[in-house]
N, C-alpha and C positions, 0 to 999 in steps of 0.2 A: 757374852753378848748373844751368841747363837741360842743359848738356852732361854734367854729372855725373849728373843724373837719367837721361838717355838711356843713359849707360854702365851705370848700375846696373840699369836695366830689361833691357838687352841681356844683362847677366851672368846675371840671373835666368832669362831665356828659354833661354840656353845650358845652364844647370843643369837645366832641365826636360827638354830633349832628351837631355842626358847621362844622366839618370836612366832614360829610356826605353831607351837603348843598354845600360846596365848590366842592366836588367830582362831585356832580350833575351838577353844573354849568360848570365845566371843560369838562364833557362828552357832554353837550349841545354845548359847544364851538367847540369841536372836530367834532361833527356831523354837526354843522353849517358850519365849514370850509371845511370839506371833501365833504359834500353833498349839501350844500347850503339850509339850512332850511329856509322856508318862515316864515312870521309873525305868522301864526297859530301855527307852530311847536315851535317856540321860546317862544311865550306867554304861551302855554300850559305847556311846559317843565319848565319854570320859576315859574309858579303858582304851579306846582307839587312840585318843590324843596322847595319853601317857605312854602307851606302847610305841607309838611312832616317835615321840620325843626321845625315849630311852634308847631305842635301837638306832635311830639316826644319829644321835649324839655320839654314841659309841663308835659307829661306823666312820663318821667324819673325823673324829679325833685319832683314829687309827689309819686314816687314808693318806696322811701327809699333805693334804690340800692346804695351800696357802690362803685360799679364799673360797667361800662357799660357791660363788658364781651365779650369774643370772639364770642360767638354765636350771640349776638346782632350785632356785627360788621359784621358778615357774612350776616345777614338779612339786615343791612343797605346797604351793597354792592349790595345786590339783589334789594333793593328799588331803588338804583341809576340806575341800569339797567332797571327797570320797568319805571322809569322816562324817560329814553331814548326811550323806546318802545312807551310810551304815546306821546312823542313829534313827533315821526315818524308817528304814526297813525293819529294824528291831521294834520300833514303836508300833508298826503296822500289825504286829501279832496281838496287841491288846487294844488298839484303837483303829478307827477307820483310816486307811492309807491316805496320805497327802500327796496324791499323784502329781498334780501340777508342780509342786515344789520339788519333788523327787526327780521328775523329768527335767526341770530347769537346771538343777545342780548337776545331774548326770550329763546333760548336753554340754554345759560349759566345761566339765572335766574332760569329756571326749574331744572337744575342740582344742583344749590346751595340750592334749596329748600329741598333737601335731606341731606344737610350738616349741617345746623344750629341746627337742633334738636339733631343730634348725638353729635355735639360739646358741646351743653348745657348739655347733660347727662354725657358725659365723663369728663367734667370739673366741674360738680356739680353746674352749674350756671343756671339751669332751673328756670324760674320765670313766674308768670302770665303775666307780662309785655312782656316778650319775646314771649310767646305763642300768645298773642294778636297782637303784632307787626308782627309776622310771618303770622298770619291769615289775617291781613289787606292787607299786601303786596300780598299774594296769591290771595285774592278776587279781588283786584284792577287789577292785571294782567289779570285775567280771564275776567273781565268786559271789559278791553281795547281790548283784543284779540277778544272778541265777537263783539264789535263795528266794528272792522276792517273786520272780516269775514262776518258780516251782510251786508256790502256794496256790496258784490258779491253774497251772497246766500239768502239774504232777512232778514227782521227785526225779524223773528222768532228766529234767532240765539241769539238775545239779551237776550232771556229767560235764557240762560246758565249763563251769567254774572249777570243778575238781580235777580236770584232766591235767592241767599244768602241774598241780601239786602231786598228783599220782605219778607223773613222769619223774619229778625230782626224787621221790621216794624210791622209784624203781632204779634210778641211776645210781643210788647208793649201793644197791645190790649187784647191779650190772654196770661196771665202770665204763664199758665201751659206749654207753649212752651219753657220756660226757664229751664225746668227740665233737670238734667244731664242724659246723655245717656250712655249705656254700650259700652265698646270698641268694635269696629267692623272692621275687616279686609276689609270687602266688602265696607264699607263707605270710608275707606282710599283709596282703589283702585279706586273707582268711582271718588273721588275728584282728584286723580292724573291724571286720564284719560281725564278730562276736558281740562287741559292745553295742553296735548299731542295732543288731537284731534283738538283743535283750531290751534295749531302750524302746524300740518299737512295740514290743510285747508289753512292757511295763506301762506304756502310755495309754493303752486300751483304746487307741484311735482306730485300729483296724478291727473288723469282725473277728470273733474268736477263731474260726477256721483259717482265716488268712494269717493271723498272728501265729497260730500253731504251725502253719506251713513255713513261715519265715524262720522260726526257731529250729524247726526240724532240719531245714536246709543248712542253717548255720552249724548245727551239731554235726551233720553229715560231712560238711566241708572240713570241720576241725578234725574229725576222726581221720578223714582222708589225708590231711596235712601231716598229722602226727604219724600215721602209718607209713606214709611215703618217706619221712625223715628217719624213722626207725629202721626201715629196710635199707636206706642208704648208709646209715651208721653201722648196721650189721655187716654189710658188704665191705666197709672200709675200717672195720674194728681193729685190724692189726696195724694200721698206720698211725694211730693216735694213742697217746698216753692219757690216763685219767686226769681230769681237771678238778679243782676244789668245788666248783659249782657248775651246774649244767648249762653250757652255752646254748644247747638246743632249746631248753625251756625259756631262756632269755629271748631268743629270736621268735619263739612262738607267740609270746604274749606282750611284746613291746614294740613300739615304733621308733625306738631310739636310733636304729640304723636305717630308717626309711629315707 
């Protein structure tokens, strides 16, 4: 009976992730019909949909979750929006950018970022998988937005999106970077500001000098935040053992613990 229950639960989890993939394809179809996505937009969006489905399905089936949970559904909806943003950014390299739609999708995704963590706590369904899923969606959205903004402001903007990934790579060579960090309101605030700053720059609502200043300040704060945490981890490196994934990177680019 236990084996049957596990199979049944796994089937339900697979259905949840499949719904997310279908929603992603429907959003791409809507964008393609309304805006006329080119090959780059379609291909990038479909690759994102397939990769998200494959990685998430594997993760949930190995997590021993009995239910996908409302909070993860919110994050999955946000991932769908991020897939739409990704397709639009890819399409912007061969067609005029659809700024209003890109800004609308990004705005909703950023708003939902403050919802899934609260839902998880209120429903008692917070989990390591949920926190990691939330973090990866956040980090990828920041990376995609930095790519878009870099096309008009210069490649230096890519540092905002690449910093978290560079930290994860560095942590593989320097295990002490995997140490847990104390909770910090400043860290959460800096992480939240990255998406907002890039959204402001992408919207083209501000004059270029003002938008440039906003992004520069965001990057400076992010560098300061990472530097402060790296120094703290260095001073406390002998107290912690290495973890499989970087807890520091999670806290830098997610609001799950906000």
